[in-house]
N, C-alpha and C positions, 0 to 999 in steps of 0.2 A: 499516412503518407502515400496512400494509393498502392502500397505493396500488397499483392494478393496471390500467394502461391496456393496450390492445392494442399489440403490438410495433410495428406500422406507424405508430401515432400517437405513439409515445413520444419524448420528448427524451432521457431517461436509461434505460439498460438495466442493471439490476443482475443480475450473474451469480454465483451461488454456485459455487465451485470447490473441492469437498471433497477435495483431493488431499493425500496424506500418504504418501510413500514413502521420503524421505531423512532424515526427522527422527530424531535420535539421542539425545534426552534425554526430555523429557516428551512422551508421545503425546497425541493428542486434537485436533490441528489440523483433522482431517477433520470434526470436529463444530462447528468454529467458525462456518461460514456459517449453518447451521441455527439455532444459538443466537443469532447476531446478528439474524437475521430475526425470531425469536421475541421478543427483547428490544425490537426496534423497535416492536412493537405497543403497548408501554407508554410510548413517547415522547409528550411533548406536541407538538402541531403548531404551537406558538407558541414562538418563541425569545425568552427573557427579555432577553438582551443586545441583540438587534437590534430588539426590540419588534415583531416581525412573524413570519409563517410564512415560513420561508426557501424552502420549496418551493411556495409559492402560484403557480399558473399554470404550473408545470413538470410535464409528464406523465411518470410513472414506470412502467416495466414491469419486473417481477421475473421473470426467466427460470427455467425448471426447472434444477436443478443440472446443471452440466456436469462429467462425470467423465472425465478423460483416461486414456489407457493407463497401466499401472503403470510401465513402464520410463521413467526420467527424460527421456532424449533424445526419446523418442516423445511423452511428455507435453508437452514444450515445443513440439514441432511441432504437436500437436493444438490446444493453446491458441492458438498463433499463427494457425492457420487459422480457428478459431472467432471470435476477436476481430477478425480482418481483415474478416470479413463485417459485423460491427457497425459498424466504422469506414466500410466501403464504403456502408452504409445511412445514413450521416450521423447516427448515434446517439452519445451520450456513454456509454461503458461504465464501470461500476464493478464491480470484481471483489472478491468476498469469499473469502479463503482460509481454510483450506488453508495449505500451506507456501509459503515465499518463492520457491521455484523457478518458480512459475507466472508470476512477473513477467517472466521472460526471454521467454516466449512473447508476452505482452502488449506488451512493448517492441519485439519484432520486428514485430508487427502495426502498431505505431505508426510504423514507419519510413516509412510513406506521407506523413508530415508533413515529411519531410526534416530540416530543422534543428530538433531538439527536444533537450531535456536531461531528465535524471531527477533528481528530488529524493527521496533516500532518507532516511527518518526511521527510525532503527534503533539498537539497542544495539551491533550488530556490523557490521563492515565488509563482510562477505560477499564477500571478495576472494580466497579460495582458488582456485587454478587447478583443483584436484581435491580431492575430499573423500570418504572412504569408498568409493573406487573409481569415482567418476563425476565428470565435469566439469559435471554438471547438478544437483548437490546444492544444497539451499537455502543452504549456506555458500559457494557459488560464484556466486550469482545476479548480483551486481554486477560480478564479474570478466567474466562472459559479456556483460553489457550494455555494459561499457566497450569491448568489441570493435567496437561500432558507434555508441555514443552517449556523451556526457559525463554524468558522475554527480557530484552534490554530496551529500555524506553529512553528516547531522546527528544528534547524540545518541550518537555512537560512543564506547564506553567499554570495549570488549573486542575483541581481535584476536589471531591467532596470529603467531608469528615470521615465517612465510613471507609473510603479508599485510603485516607491517611492512616487510620487506625489499622487497617489490614496490612499496609506496608510496614508499619512498625512491628506488628505481631509476627509477620513472616520474615522480618529482618531483610527487607528488600531495598533499603535506602540506597545502597551503592549501585543498584541497577536503574535508578530513576535519575536521569540526567536532565538538567534544565537547559535553557537556551545557550548558556555558556558551558561548554563541555570539553573534555579532553578526548579527542578522537582515538588516541592510542589506547586509552583505558576502555572505551566502548568496544573497540575491536578485540581487545584481550578477553572480554567477557562473553564473546560469541563463540559458538561451536564452529567446527570446520565448515559445516553446511549451514547456510543462512537463508531464511525466507524474510524478505523485506516488505513491510506494509507501511505505506505512506498516506497518512491523513493530511489532506491539503491545508487543514487549519494549523498545521505545524508552522507554516510560513507566516511571516509578519503580514497582517492585513493590508499594509501598503503595497505589498507585492502580489498577494493573492486575496482579493476581497471576496471572491465568490465561493464561500464555504457555508456549511450548515450551522456551525457553532464557532463563530469567530472569537479569537482571543488576542488582545493587544500584546505587543512586545515579542513577536515571534522570530523564527529563524529566517536568515537571509539566504537567497539563492546560492551564492558562491560557497557558503559554509556547508550547505546540504550537499551540493555537488562534490565538494572536496571530500566529505565523509564517505559518500557512496563510492567514489573512485578508490579511496583507500581500502574500503571493505572489499571491493572487487579484486584488489591486488593481493589481499591476504587470506580471503575466504572464498568458498565456492557458493555462489548465489544459485539457489535451486528454483526460485520463482519470486515474483513480486506483484504487488497490487498498488494502485493509486485510487484512493477513495475519498468520499465526502465533498467532492466538488459540487457546488450548487450555483450554476451560472447566474451572473447578473445581467439583466437585459441591456443590450446596447453597450456592453463592455466585455471584450474578449480576452482581457489580460489573463484571467485565471485559467481558462481552458487552454490558451496557447502555452502558458507556463507548464501546465500539466502535460500537454502533448510533448513539449521539449524534454520534460523530465523523463517521460517514458522512453523517448528516443535515446537520451543519454544513458539511462540505466540499462536499457536493453543492450546497448553497445558495450558498456562496462562489463555486464554479466558474461558476455561471450569472449571479450578480449582481455579483461582484467586491467584495462587502462582506457 
């Protein structure tokens, strides 16, 4: 949105992370952060629903793109180190991906908060133990995070047999919410402190066509925004990311939607409404 305070004065630090090494379908997630930032310049700074500027009085710093090493495990470690500094400096980080594997590093950095949980809004469970030869694929992101934090999954409508069997073995069924979900139940399963990770393929492709792994029958904008607003009123959001945007040439719907999502959730995170 053209907001650019000095890092030392900022409340929010937006970090573009154009990492794309384990994506196996549509390429282009590395272009997501740049296009989201570009689209954000076209946003109104007045929110029609809230009847106010959601970021009024909040100082925002947009960092230069952070490009991790190519190897997935090294990338996760680098992301953890980078975001640990932001948390140490008492800033609120927002990551723009890039593929979903970056969330593992951010969640590791968030361990400083001790008791926190992750709200994953996603078409896929991302619970493979290993995928395409690595345990740090974007398809393994929530499996890795579950090794040290609880995860509540919303919008899930696709998974592999291995993931399904893992869910049954670990008795996780109640934490896997499909497109039709009870917001109050979701909120009740979250810790007081919450890290929100949003894979843009959670949305119905009619609303967000530009993603790496599209799935039909997804979430609609109003339902996602309603859930995020309710979470902000009942929990403390400690950070969030928006990942897996893969822009479609000559079609700005997806990146504009992602930019508005960032604006809305940033405002909710600080005001609780």
